[in-house]
C-alpha positions, 0 to 999 in steps of 0.5 A: 494431499494436494489440499494440503499442498495447497493450503501450504502455499496458501500459508507461505504465501501469506507469510509473505504477505505479513512480512513484504516491507510496506506491511513492515511500514504499518499503515500509511496516510498521505497526509503521514508524506513529507513529499508526493515522493516519498507517498508515491514511491511507498505506493509503488512498493506496497502492491502487492498483486498488481490492481491492489493498492495495500495502503488504499493512497490511490482513490481513483485508482490512475496511479497517482498516489497522494494527489493532495501531496501532487499538486500541493493541497494539505492532505486532510486527517483524520480529524480534518 
């Protein structure tokens, strides 16, 4: 019985993660944002677990998403 409860709890957390606003947005990349503020907002909202960047918007883990936008550079697209 305790194992069944543990599995149900894990399933509930998995469903919660899938229905979060971050998951609903689909995959996001820095070049898709028009401003650093938008990217940072999505980054902060997508932190399902502390230290886990769902969209990998913070490449160096310093808390700043899409530093190319923060510093005013062109963010590379997958085609660059």
